[in-house]
TIBA-300320 format. One line per 10 residues: number of its first residue (from 1); their letters; for each residue x, z, y of C-alpha. Coordinates in Angstrom, 3 decimals, m for minus. Example, Ala and Ser with C-alpha at 12.3 -4.5 7.8 and 13.67 -1.06 7.14 Angstrom:
<pazas>
1> AS> 12.300 7.800 m4.500 ~ 13.670 7.140 m1.060
</pazas>
This chain:
<pazas>
1> MAKPPNNENL> 15.155 2.671 m72.876 ~ 18.492 4.662 m71.626 ~ 18.708 8.918 m72.766 ~ 18.323 10.839 m69.809 ~ 21.233 12.439 m68.146 ~ 22.686 15.890 m70.115 ~ 20.635 18.265 m67.269 ~ 23.961 21.000 m68.860 ~ 26.519 18.855 m67.490 ~ 24.642 18.400 m64.326
11> FGNLQDAPKP> 23.519 21.701 m62.913 ~ 24.676 24.304 m65.969 ~ 22.472 25.658 m68.778 ~ 19.188 25.746 m67.492 ~ 17.971 27.574 m70.225 ~ 19.823 30.713 m69.063 ~ 17.864 30.516 m65.304 ~ 15.602 33.233 m64.431 ~ 11.998 32.127 m64.034 ~ 11.106 30.697 m61.118
21> TPKLRAKARG> 8.881 34.275 m59.498 ~ 6.345 33.842 m56.756 ~ 8.991 35.620 m54.723 ~ 12.270 34.024 m56.003 ~ 10.161 30.419 m54.777 ~ 9.332 32.456 m51.480 ~ 13.477 33.390 m50.877 ~ 14.715 29.895 m51.808 ~ 12.303 28.760 m48.660 ~ 13.324 31.200 m46.701
31> EESYTAADIE> 10.268 33.287 m45.991 ~ 11.520 36.720 m46.664 ~ 13.545 36.175 m43.749 ~ 10.928 35.015 m41.823 ~ 8.491 37.668 m41.169 ~ 5.740 39.057 m38.524 ~ 8.769 41.134 m37.299 ~ 10.618 37.994 m36.404 ~ 8.192 36.921 m33.478 ~ 8.737 38.227 m30.199
41> VLEGLEPVRR> 6.184 38.065 m27.424 ~ 6.967 37.954 m23.451 ~ 4.998 39.757 m21.557 ~ 4.593 38.899 m17.737 ~ 6.918 37.329 m16.290 ~ 9.534 37.533 m19.365 ~ 9.339 34.273 m20.010 ~ 10.112 32.959 m16.563 ~ 13.518 35.139 m16.294 ~ 14.567 33.931 m19.976
51> RPGMYIGGTD> 13.973 30.519 m19.964 ~ 14.308 29.571 m15.989 ~ 14.785 25.167 m16.528 ~ 11.078 25.560 m18.010 ~ 10.241 26.363 m14.425 ~ 12.416 25.244 m12.046 ~ 14.443 22.619 m13.726 ~ 18.159 25.195 m14.207 ~ 19.810 27.753 m12.333 ~ 22.038 25.791 m10.700
61> EKAMHHLFSE> 21.993 25.178 m7.002 ~ 19.351 22.556 m6.657 ~ 17.050 24.359 m8.859 ~ 17.540 27.521 m6.610 ~ 16.857 25.927 m3.863 ~ 13.591 25.063 m5.335 ~ 12.307 28.558 m4.697 ~ 12.111 27.829 m1.136 ~ 10.273 24.749 m1.975 ~ 8.033 27.042 m3.813
71> VLDNAMDEAV> 7.342 29.144 m0.690 ~ 7.134 26.778 2.109 ~ 4.549 24.733 m0.062 ~ 2.017 27.359 m0.108 ~ 2.379 28.028 3.903 ~ 2.392 24.122 4.527 ~ m1.555 24.418 2.490 ~ m2.530 27.018 4.256 ~ m1.546 24.446 7.375 ~ m2.608 21.483 5.448
81> AGHATWIDVN> m6.047 23.255 4.995 ~ m6.399 24.329 8.405 ~ m6.148 27.568 8.442 ~ m2.433 27.545 10.383 ~ m0.443 26.239 13.486 ~ 3.037 27.662 12.121 ~ 5.133 28.306 9.955 ~ 8.522 30.444 10.606 ~ 11.566 30.118 8.673 ~ 14.279 32.948 9.209
91> YTADGYLAVT> 17.533 33.009 6.583 ~ 19.728 36.054 7.745 ~ 23.141 37.304 7.037 ~ 22.145 39.528 4.012 ~ 21.080 36.954 2.159 ~ 17.341 37.198 2.340 ~ 15.232 34.406 3.565 ~ 11.812 34.720 4.899 ~ 8.791 32.494 5.030 ~ 5.853 33.341 7.280
101> DNGRGMPVDP> 2.725 31.664 8.325 ~ 0.013 32.213 10.592 ~ m3.021 31.020 8.028 ~ m5.846 33.452 6.278 ~ m3.552 35.946 4.063 ~ m3.421 36.592 1.158 ~ m6.060 38.500 m0.855 ~ m5.640 42.193 m1.143 ~ m8.809 43.413 m2.078 ~ m9.277 44.645 m5.849
111> HPKFKDKSAL> m9.131 41.697 m8.431 ~ m12.133 41.487 m10.289 ~ m10.705 40.386 m13.862 ~ m7.728 43.106 m13.400 ~ m9.043 46.348 m11.048 ~ m6.475 48.305 m11.137 ~ m4.360 45.720 m9.270 ~ m4.586 43.966 m6.083 ~ m5.357 40.534 m5.458 ~ m1.751 40.017 m3.812
121> EVIMTVLHAG> m0.321 41.661 m6.768 ~ m1.911 39.097 m9.508 ~ m0.805 36.506 m7.499 ~ 2.556 37.381 m7.494 ~ 3.513 39.132 m10.746 ~ 0.656 36.501 m13.075 ~ 1.412 33.017 m13.974 ~ m1.383 30.852 m13.226 ~ m2.772 32.770 m10.892 ~ m3.646 31.581 m7.578
131> GKFDSGAYET> m6.368 30.091 m5.058 ~ m5.760 26.923 m6.171 ~ m7.579 25.497 m8.997 ~ m11.049 26.940 m7.162 ~ m11.578 23.331 m4.733 ~ m13.569 25.518 m2.847 ~ m10.506 27.462 m1.613 ~ m8.186 24.674 m1.221 ~ m8.947 20.627 m1.207 ~ m5.331 20.089 m1.976
141> SGGLHGVGVS> m2.211 21.869 m2.750 ~ 1.160 21.348 m2.890 ~ 2.206 24.151 m4.854 ~ 2.669 24.634 m8.425 ~ m1.383 25.685 m8.544 ~ m0.693 28.978 m7.970 ~ 2.603 29.229 m10.772 ~ 5.150 28.541 m7.927 ~ 5.074 32.023 m5.844 ~ 5.057 33.905 m9.434
151> VVNALSEHVI> 7.785 32.274 m10.369 ~ 9.968 33.138 m7.493 ~ 8.867 36.530 m7.745 ~ 10.192 36.473 m11.097 ~ 13.615 34.700 m10.154 ~ 14.186 36.872 m7.283 ~ 16.788 40.471 m7.412 ~ 14.146 41.515 m4.216 ~ 10.640 40.311 m2.794 ~ 8.612 41.713 0.225
161> VEVARGQQLY> 5.990 40.335 0.390 ~ 3.698 41.445 3.828 ~ m0.485 40.510 4.737 ~ m1.615 40.860 7.681 ~ m5.604 40.119 7.370 ~ m8.327 41.746 8.763 ~ m6.658 43.496 12.041 ~ m4.730 45.511 8.947 ~ m1.057 45.019 7.686 ~ m0.037 45.374 4.210
171> RQEFRRGKPD> 3.028 45.640 2.120 ~ 4.436 45.697 m1.514 ~ 7.711 45.057 m2.675 ~ 8.857 43.660 m6.282 ~ 11.949 43.901 m8.181 ~ 13.061 41.402 m10.678 ~ 9.531 40.427 m10.976 ~ 7.600 43.712 m11.480 ~ 6.059 45.635 m8.829 ~ 7.945 48.124 m6.931
181> GKLQELGKVS> 4.875 50.203 m5.802 ~ 1.609 49.782 m4.870 ~ 0.226 47.382 m2.333 ~ 0.590 49.609 0.723 ~ m1.522 50.051 3.890 ~ 0.710 49.936 7.409 ~ m2.093 50.351 9.627 ~ m3.670 48.169 12.104 ~ m1.959 45.266 13.600 ~ m3.368 43.511 16.615
191> GRRGTMVKFK> m2.282 39.779 17.346 ~ m0.903 39.087 13.624 ~ m2.111 37.299 10.759 ~ m0.863 35.548 7.816 ~ 1.523 35.724 5.470 ~ 5.075 36.647 5.352 ~ 7.542 36.020 2.060 ~ 10.994 37.033 2.036 ~ 13.228 36.888 m1.201 ~ 16.868 37.017 m2.277
201> PDEQIFGKGN> 17.859 35.085 m5.491 ~ 18.959 37.343 m8.450 ~ 22.740 37.091 m9.639 ~ 21.048 37.775 m13.070 ~ 19.694 33.942 m12.963 ~ 21.887 31.958 m11.110 ~ 25.212 33.520 m11.597 ~ 27.180 36.379 m9.460 ~ 28.283 35.227 m6.324 ~ 26.386 31.779 m6.106
211> TLFNPSRLYK> 22.698 33.325 m4.583 ~ 23.444 32.067 m0.899 ~ 21.366 29.121 m0.075 ~ 22.743 25.933 1.997 ~ 21.197 26.318 5.947 ~ 21.652 22.321 5.892 ~ 19.460 22.220 3.026 ~ 16.685 24.682 4.078 ~ 17.388 22.970 7.595 ~ 16.021 19.212 6.071
221> MSRSKSYLFG> 13.722 20.840 4.057 ~ 11.820 21.995 6.528 ~ 12.678 19.197 9.176 ~ 10.849 16.828 6.111 ~ 7.701 18.869 5.499 ~ 7.283 19.386 9.420 ~ 7.278 15.297 9.472 ~ 4.830 15.295 6.989 ~ 1.692 17.414 8.432 ~ 2.375 16.503 12.189
231> GVEIRWHCDK> m0.141 19.534 12.971 ~ 2.445 22.023 12.125 ~ 5.293 23.905 14.158 ~ 7.779 25.317 12.011 ~ 10.404 27.798 13.546 ~ 13.381 27.518 12.278 ~ 16.164 30.734 12.476 ~ 19.720 31.051 10.893 ~ 21.975 33.880 11.021 ~ 24.938 31.653 12.751
241> SLIKDKDTPD> 27.412 32.814 10.224 ~ 26.057 31.335 7.418 ~ 26.293 27.964 8.847 ~ 29.217 25.762 8.066 ~ 28.430 22.300 9.669 ~ 27.876 20.981 13.437 ~ 24.626 19.425 12.444 ~ 22.391 22.511 11.411 ~ 21.043 24.304 14.559 ~ 20.800 28.287 14.300
251> EAVLHFPGGL> 17.444 27.902 16.427 ~ 15.418 25.158 16.265 ~ 11.227 24.457 16.399 ~ 10.264 21.404 14.190 ~ 6.905 19.610 15.674 ~ 6.837 16.056 14.844 ~ 2.961 15.487 16.459 ~ 4.257 11.179 15.489 ~ 4.597 12.492 11.923 ~ 5.849 10.038 9.710
261> KDFLEESLEG> 6.329 7.434 12.522 ~ 8.506 10.071 14.497 ~ 10.502 10.049 11.405 ~ 10.818 6.777 10.905 ~ 11.609 5.786 14.383 ~ 14.440 8.033 13.651 ~ 15.658 6.740 10.233 ~ 15.638 3.315 11.761 ~ 17.560 3.771 14.398 ~ 20.939 1.202 15.042
271> HTRVVDDIFS> 18.337 m1.277 13.440 ~ 17.352 m4.978 14.311 ~ 13.799 m5.299 13.697 ~ 11.899 m8.240 12.543 ~ 8.669 m7.388 14.469 ~ 8.901 m4.262 17.083 ~ 6.100 m2.100 16.649 ~ 5.711 0.300 13.669 ~ 2.841 m0.297 11.986 ~ 1.136 3.377 11.225
281> GRVEKDGSHG> m1.413 5.161 10.953 ~ m3.645 8.012 9.436 ~ m7.081 7.546 7.405 ~ m9.195 10.570 6.574 ~ m11.786 10.964 4.431 ~ m14.448 13.789 3.322 ~ m12.250 16.289 5.427 ~ m8.947 16.464 3.986 ~ m9.773 14.999 0.687 ~ m8.381 11.241 0.402
291> TVEWAVAWFG> m6.383 11.597 3.540 ~ m3.522 8.817 3.725 ~ m0.450 8.879 6.173 ~ 2.023 5.824 6.811 ~ 4.578 3.758 8.636 ~ 6.347 0.918 7.576 ~ 8.900 m1.326 10.189 ~ 11.004 m4.227 8.767 ~ 14.401 m5.001 9.193 ~ 17.162 m7.692 8.050
301> GDDGFMSSYC> 20.645 m7.028 6.844 ~ 19.765 m3.727 4.774 ~ 18.410 m2.112 1.441 ~ 15.205 m1.758 1.735 ~ 13.596 2.149 1.102 ~ 10.466 3.528 0.867 ~ 9.622 7.749 0.807 ~ 6.478 8.574 m0.473 ~ 4.869 12.018 m1.235 ~ 1.549 13.585 m2.229
311> NTIPTPDGGT> 0.109 16.766 m0.925 ~ 3.173 16.779 0.553 ~ 5.281 16.953 m2.347 ~ 8.172 14.316 m2.838 ~ 7.607 11.396 m5.037 ~ 10.645 9.733 m5.752 ~ 10.009 7.395 m8.593 ~ 6.750 6.069 m6.618 ~ 3.555 5.935 m8.210 ~ m0.015 4.618 m7.771
321> HETGFRYALL> m0.008 5.238 m4.050 ~ 3.035 3.287 m3.737 ~ 1.004 0.528 m6.127 ~ m2.013 0.824 m3.826 ~ 0.107 0.413 m0.632 ~ 2.016 m2.774 m1.535 ~ m1.127 m4.804 m2.847 ~ m2.361 m3.949 0.677 ~ 0.127 m4.722 2.990 ~ 0.391 m8.163 0.561
331> RSLKDYAELA> m3.049 m8.932 0.236 ~ m3.979 m9.010 4.119 ~ m0.654 m10.841 4.788 ~ m1.881 m13.916 2.556 ~ m5.394 m13.033 4.225 ~ m4.217 m13.514 7.193 ~ m1.725 m16.620 6.373 ~ m5.262 m18.747 4.999 ~ m6.454 m17.894 8.226 ~ m4.022 m19.547 10.186
341> GNKRANVITA> m3.921 m22.347 7.820 ~ m0.797 m21.549 6.545 ~ m0.022 m22.613 2.628 ~ 3.848 m21.675 2.546 ~ 2.486 m18.139 2.269 ~ 1.050 m18.660 m1.198 ~ 4.694 m18.045 m3.247 ~ 4.961 m14.451 m1.248 ~ 5.091 m11.601 m3.427 ~ 5.172 m7.596 m2.898
351> DDVMVQSGAM> 8.593 m7.743 m3.638 ~ 9.168 m10.056 m0.642 ~ 7.117 m8.108 1.490 ~ 8.630 m4.701 0.661 ~ 12.590 m5.526 0.246 ~ 13.648 m5.528 3.533 ~ 11.605 m3.033 5.031 ~ 11.298 0.895 5.430 ~ 8.115 2.747 4.730 ~ 6.817 5.943 4.481
361> LSVFIRDPEF> 3.642 6.933 2.691 ~ 2.245 10.426 2.834 ~ m0.963 11.118 0.258 ~ m3.269 14.168 0.226 ~ m5.863 14.053 m2.814 ~ m7.334 16.539 m5.123 ~ m5.995 17.426 m8.640 ~ m3.354 14.887 m8.195 ~ m1.925 14.186 m11.619 ~ 1.899 13.349 m12.057
371> QGQTKDKLAS> 4.553 11.700 m14.905 ~ 6.286 14.953 m16.105 ~ 6.556 18.415 m15.066 ~ 9.156 17.436 m12.103 ~ 5.803 15.932 m10.091 ~ 8.488 12.439 m9.386 ~ 5.802 9.907 m10.322 ~ 2.297 10.114 m9.120 ~ m0.259 8.685 m11.546 ~ m3.535 9.178 m10.609
381> LEATRIVEQA> m5.534 5.921 m10.793 ~ m8.199 7.067 m7.576 ~ m4.838 7.187 m5.392 ~ m4.103 3.089 m5.360 ~ m8.047 2.606 m4.412 ~ m7.749 4.888 m1.752 ~ m4.453 3.829 m0.429 ~ m5.176 0.363 m0.673 ~ m8.621 0.516 1.418 ~ m7.495 2.398 4.037
391> VRDHFDHWLS> m4.138 0.556 4.464 ~ m5.533 m2.903 4.191 ~ m8.332 m2.513 6.611 ~ m6.085 m1.201 9.569 ~ m3.299 m3.702 8.428 ~ m6.112 m6.490 8.600 ~ m6.490 m5.422 12.531 ~ m3.337 m4.803 13.269 ~ m2.252 m8.667 12.330 ~ m5.251 m10.293 13.930
401> GHPAQADKLL> m4.613 m8.007 17.088 ~ m0.791 m8.690 17.405 ~ m0.676 m12.668 16.203 ~ 2.424 m13.026 18.114 ~ 4.368 m10.355 15.722 ~ 2.395 m11.227 12.881 ~ 3.318 m14.739 12.851 ~ 6.899 m13.592 13.713 ~ 6.361 m11.169 10.424 ~ 4.597 m14.093 8.022
411> SWIIDRAEER> 7.503 m15.948 8.919 ~ 10.353 m14.392 8.235 ~ 8.535 m12.959 4.250 ~ 8.370 m16.383 3.758 ~ 11.702 m17.094 4.757 ~ 12.788 m14.070 2.125 ~ 10.219 m15.754 m0.358 ~ 11.868 m19.386 m0.189 ~ 15.076 m17.751 m0.485 ~ 14.580 m16.473 m3.915
421> LRRRQEKEVG> 12.996 m19.180 m5.452 ~ 15.704 m21.484 m4.286 ~ 18.111 m19.017 m5.999 ~ 16.309 m19.276 m9.568 ~ 16.394 m23.041 m9.238 ~ 20.242 m22.722 m8.815 ~ 22.180 m22.231 m11.336 ~ 25.620 m20.803 m10.192 ~ 27.011 m20.700 m6.240 ~ 30.225 m20.768 m5.101
431> RKTAVRKLRL> 31.797 m17.976 m3.109 ~ 31.553 m16.838 0.701 ~ 33.308 m19.095 2.974 ~ 33.791 m19.560 6.568 ~ 31.382 m22.819 6.803 ~ 29.089 m21.868 3.865 ~ 27.300 m18.922 3.364 ~ 26.687 m16.717 0.106 ~ 23.239 m16.703 m1.085 ~ 22.911 m13.273 m3.255
441> PGKLADCSAT> 20.281 m12.374 m5.961 ~ 17.762 m10.291 m4.170 ~ 17.730 m7.348 m6.253 ~ 21.512 m6.991 m5.117 ~ 23.017 m4.576 m3.324 ~ 26.238 m5.329 m2.601 ~ 29.649 m3.923 m1.066 ~ 30.750 m4.313 2.329 ~ 34.320 m5.083 1.288 ~ 35.092 m8.941 1.611
451> LAEGSELFIV> 38.069 m8.752 m0.681 ~ 37.626 m8.882 m4.441 ~ 40.652 m6.465 m4.829 ~ 39.491 m2.536 m5.378 ~ 35.975 m3.808 m5.676 ~ 33.062 m2.704 m7.758 ~ 29.487 m4.503 m9.475 ~ 27.463 m1.566 m11.537 ~ 25.353 m3.722 m13.614 ~ 22.013 m1.426 m14.647
461> EGDSAGGSAK> 18.882 m2.010 m16.247 ~ 15.920 m1.478 m14.338 ~ 14.520 m0.461 m10.782 ~ 14.548 3.346 m11.551 ~ 18.015 3.169 m12.587 ~ 19.455 0.749 m10.064 ~ 17.765 3.290 m7.415 ~ 19.724 6.405 m8.460 ~ 22.799 4.234 m8.804 ~ 22.033 2.834 m5.033
471> QARNRENQAV> 22.333 6.288 m3.869 ~ 25.276 7.678 m5.611 ~ 27.302 4.174 m4.835 ~ 30.229 4.353 m2.178 ~ 28.340 1.136 m0.463 ~ 32.070 m0.206 0.860 ~ 33.274 m1.426 m2.182 ~ 31.005 m0.474 m4.565 ~ 28.097 m3.206 m5.282 ~ 24.633 m2.323 m7.945
481> LPLRGKILNV> 22.540 m5.189 m9.344 ~ 19.510 m4.213 m11.289 ~ 18.601 m6.104 m14.246 ~ 15.027 m5.864 m15.460 ~ 15.037 m5.257 m19.505 ~ 16.766 m6.712 m22.084 ~ 18.907 m9.995 m20.986 ~ 18.947 m12.846 m23.090 ~ 20.722 m12.734 m26.925 ~ 22.898 m15.297 m25.748
491> ANAGKDKLTA> 24.634 m15.745 m29.373 ~ 21.750 m18.256 m30.419 ~ 20.532 m19.638 m26.935 ~ 21.167 m22.727 m26.342 ~ 21.964 m24.475 m22.987 ~ 18.639 m24.934 m21.263 ~ 17.458 m21.506 m22.036 ~ 20.895 m19.975 m20.954 ~ 20.142 m21.558 m17.612 ~ 16.629 m21.190 m17.255
501> NQQIGDLVQA> 17.086 m17.556 m17.429 ~ 16.707 m15.086 m14.776 ~ 18.514 m12.523 m15.175 ~ 21.688 m14.217 m16.314 ~ 21.352 m16.786 m13.241 ~ 21.453 m13.477 m11.236 ~ 24.305 m12.124 m12.607 ~ 25.781 m15.519 m12.149 ~ 25.306 m15.325 m8.657 ~ 26.648 m12.433 m8.276
511> LGCGMGTSYR> 29.750 m12.981 m9.632 ~ 30.121 m16.013 m7.930 ~ 32.930 m17.295 m10.326 ~ 30.572 m19.947 m11.801 ~ 30.691 m19.612 m15.926 ~ 31.814 m21.373 m19.228 ~ 34.387 m24.955 m18.197 ~ 33.292 m23.939 m14.556 ~ 34.643 m20.799 m14.389 ~ 37.063 m19.833 m11.302
521> EDDLRYDKII> 38.932 m16.838 m11.575 ~ 40.146 m17.029 m7.972 ~ 36.071 m17.090 m6.463 ~ 35.267 m13.733 m8.897 ~ 33.849 m11.314 m6.168 ~ 34.507 m7.792 m7.582 ~ 37.700 m6.914 m9.494 ~ 35.766 m4.075 m11.815 ~ 32.759 m5.416 m13.626 ~ 30.982 m2.473 m15.300
531> IMTDADVDGA> 28.345 m2.214 m17.276 ~ 26.045 1.353 m17.022 ~ 23.388 1.569 m19.380 ~ 21.642 4.873 m20.473 ~ 23.301 6.789 m23.079 ~ 21.011 6.073 m25.671 ~ 20.784 3.736 m28.281 ~ 18.397 0.912 m26.274 ~ 21.616 1.542 m23.736 ~ 23.609 0.688 m26.456
541> HIASLLMTFF> 21.706 m2.595 m27.024 ~ 21.630 m3.474 m23.647 ~ 25.811 m2.875 m23.201 ~ 26.248 m5.328 m26.442 ~ 24.133 m8.523 m25.134 ~ 25.836 m7.997 m22.052 ~ 29.165 m7.907 m24.071 ~ 28.306 m10.603 m25.803 ~ 27.381 m12.717 m22.650 ~ 30.770 m12.169 m20.974
551> YRQLPEVIEQ> 32.393 m13.136 m24.861 ~ 30.768 m16.164 m24.853 ~ 29.850 m17.384 m21.374 ~ 32.729 m15.764 m19.034 ~ 35.808 m14.778 m21.769 ~ 38.321 m15.202 m18.851 ~ 36.567 m12.039 m17.635 ~ 37.499 m9.943 m20.566 ~ 40.794 m11.398 m20.962 ~ 41.508 m10.661 m17.559
561> GHLYLAVPPL> 40.813 m6.948 m17.396 ~ 37.663 m7.191 m15.571 ~ 35.207 m5.642 m17.739 ~ 34.112 m2.097 m17.954 ~ 31.638 0.196 m20.182 ~ 30.426 3.303 m17.893 ~ 29.988 6.099 m19.949 ~ 27.251 8.493 m18.354 ~ 26.496 12.001 m19.774 ~ 23.523 12.318 m22.424
571> FRLTQGGKTH> 23.186 16.305 m22.118 ~ 23.485 18.833 m18.908 ~ 24.772 22.014 m19.885 ~ 23.957 25.079 m16.831 ~ 25.542 28.724 m17.198 ~ 25.193 30.764 m14.660 ~ 25.825 28.583 m11.241 ~ 27.965 26.078 m13.398 ~ 27.333 23.127 m14.654 ~ 28.805 21.030 m17.899
581> YARDEAERDR> 28.020 17.293 m18.797 ~ 28.704 15.699 m22.232 ~ 28.391 12.318 m23.811 ~ 27.305 12.904 m26.672 ~ 25.376 15.662 m29.415 ~ 29.246 16.475 m30.765 ~ 30.660 17.121 m27.189 ~ 27.903 19.576 m26.184 ~ 28.309 21.566 m29.637 ~ 32.141 21.993 m28.695
591> LLETLGGRSK> 30.925 22.770 m25.095 ~ 28.104 25.335 m26.415 ~ 31.184 26.936 m28.936 ~ 33.204 26.816 m25.844 ~ 30.821 28.701 m23.704 ~ 28.983 30.741 m25.913 ~ 29.019 34.865 m25.316 ~ 29.437 34.724 m21.991 ~ 25.793 34.552 m20.433 ~ 22.803 32.003 m21.265
601> IEVGRFKGLG> 23.073 28.524 m21.521 ~ 20.394 26.040 m20.859 ~ 20.785 22.481 m22.220 ~ 18.653 19.886 m21.254 ~ 18.784 16.075 m22.438 ~ 18.681 12.909 m20.054 ~ 16.275 10.867 m20.583 ~ 18.042 7.573 m18.599 ~ 19.948 7.360 m15.781 ~ 16.703 6.536 m14.174
611> EMMAAQLKET> 16.357 10.038 m14.008 ~ 19.656 11.800 m12.796 ~ 19.852 12.867 m9.296 ~ 22.101 10.421 m7.388 ~ 24.524 13.643 m6.720 ~ 24.571 13.955 m10.896 ~ 25.442 10.337 m11.283 ~ 27.921 10.083 m8.683 ~ 29.315 12.968 m10.160 ~ 29.603 12.118 m14.077
621> TMDPAKRLLL> 29.669 8.023 m13.792 ~ 30.208 6.337 m10.903 ~ 33.193 8.311 m8.323 ~ 36.554 6.793 m9.707 ~ 38.156 10.759 m9.700 ~ 36.150 11.950 m12.156 ~ 33.631 9.637 m14.247 ~ 35.460 7.845 m17.391 ~ 35.425 3.948 m18.229 ~ 35.638 2.093 m21.259
631> RVTTVDAQKA> 37.941 m1.249 m20.697 ~ 36.623 m4.510 m23.003 ~ 39.671 m6.236 m23.573 ~ 40.789 m9.040 m25.848 ~ 43.430 m10.911 m26.840 ~ 44.481 m13.606 m28.696 ~ 45.033 m11.593 m32.226 ~ 42.046 m9.517 m31.981 ~ 39.824 m12.792 m30.875 ~ 38.594 m13.786 m34.631
641> ATALTVEQLM> 37.647 m9.854 m35.014 ~ 35.623 m9.157 m31.653 ~ 33.582 m11.996 m32.379 ~ 32.907 m10.707 m35.872 ~ 32.166 m7.280 m34.436 ~ 29.725 m9.127 m31.727 ~ 27.819 m10.655 m34.514 ~ 27.622 m7.534 m36.066 ~ 26.238 m6.131 m32.950 ~ 23.559 m8.194 m32.179
651> GNKPEERFNF> 22.092 m8.069 m35.768 ~ 18.817 m5.703 m36.649 ~ 20.446 m1.961 m37.108 ~ 20.337 m0.928 m33.108 ~ 21.886 2.266 m34.839 ~ 25.289 0.666 m35.654 ~ 25.332 m0.904 m32.129 ~ 25.030 2.919 m30.654 ~ 27.703 4.450 m33.308 ~ 29.807 1.538 m31.953
661> ISQRAQFVSD> 30.127 2.411 m28.458 ~ 29.544 6.113 m28.694 ~ 32.555 6.327 m30.768 ~ 34.568 4.658 m28.567 ~ 33.493 5.969 m25.686 ~ 34.748 9.415 m26.882 ~ 38.796 8.781 m25.465 ~ 37.764 7.057 m22.582 ~ 39.661 7.343 m19.079 ~ 39.849 4.748 m16.013
671> AGLDI> 42.942 4.036 m17.942 ~ 40.879 1.766 m20.343 ~ 40.567 1.754 m23.944 ~ 40.702 m1.475 m25.706 ~ 37.535 m2.589 m27.937
</pazas>
């Protein structure tokens, strides 16, 4: 048996070391420096002021406008509940924004739990206090369940609340979340009822000079709310000196009795519809619980879209209510086709029905469940059933009552489905010519440019990232192709498996240049092919799979300098009113060191491209004037090394793929960096 190592050589003479007493052990563990005195208790609204990003997503312009959304949502809740008929929005030259409604007015009587405070003061100064936890007060709610208005108070320099209730006028003011005096009773008032919340964002939170709202944004937010609930009238006022564009009025009355149908009618102006009518309707069950409103129209030649809402809150990532809507339309069309003896309709899917449609969907349900704090996706299972039942019944009647339009719509959708099936069977496709129309993948959002020079194709993973990229792109010269999941590993795939793969088929169709020995450089439809995946290990894996495909099947694309990797950020750092982005942890740490000491910094991590707002994705990753690109190039002398590198990347260690790409993404520019 080998002798144990000499402890004296490794650690010094252990016999001279002090004996490990309990105090020494505690010191070694760091316990002496961590005591009860280190536990900080934040009271009232101080947690909101310390960490505003936890409540409104940051301290940038978008987050500041969220304050308006919270106040407006509370007024809308009164309207949806049937207690208010109008909402007044007034933005004045002194930077104050006021939202007034003619609803019931906030309660002003003493609160039973906080007897020295009025209910109004509790609502404004205590988190999770409000009338939205008790279903008897609000059947449905769009606000943050009592959190919203107190957060607005916490992040505002000055707030004034006036309540007209029981023919009495009350008023209370707040400074940075704290009451500036008690609730005042100002006397009798006739002909007025409801609540006014007037506030000015705090420069200590949003940065000096960064507390002015964007009137155009406020106006659009107000306008969208008026569409979502046709029974409310929103009166818009803004000081002329604050308006910087010609499209934003200083005075307007926003009232759209047609609701979503009016909105869709305006959105589709200039589009040629497949059928003239917009299919729309509204179903209300059990009062306001389970209310569904929708509008949908079909058109050709452009990207489809769907905008959905739950309790007036936008759900850009869709959710269970959209699922119910898609099922309802698909099943009604198939049932109609079966009654008409049309067997061709068996091939249609929900995607075929929705791919070139414009749709609006709004639901009001009690206690909705969302995925994530930002409420971007509805998760309530009952919403699928409620929407499907409501829409399907009406669509069945619409189809049977309009046979000419129904037949035309069904025929058009079947054509889309059969075109999709033909594309699946085609292994490759030629470039667009004067005598032959090019068929392109249904998921491809193509650019309008007809020449390859200057055009770009962004290859992204998933519909969520694809949706953000489509909004962020320049339609003139930037195309987007979403691929679902990880593409086939072509390193070990046979020819039959390769040609049968749907994702590779879609990609080859989009490129238009063939592959392998059939590659045609002159037919390549894009100048730049940009792989844009999430800035994490899985994203790096997908990128390496795509690089392998191009290296094995389209090496000429790499050799001619057409293939690039996009470099999206992994972190967002917000300080005051300014936002910085970091591509990796090292850059994040450098920025923290550079920015530290001036004021507090909010650090957020992007979970993926689909989580980024379109404006953020454009600014950081897609705008040629600001983005960084990694050019993938090979020359004859590097082919062997590149092949070996690719084989290593295709192994079972995703961290190696991640490190390989992230290390080379540190010094990237649009000029390119060879791999």
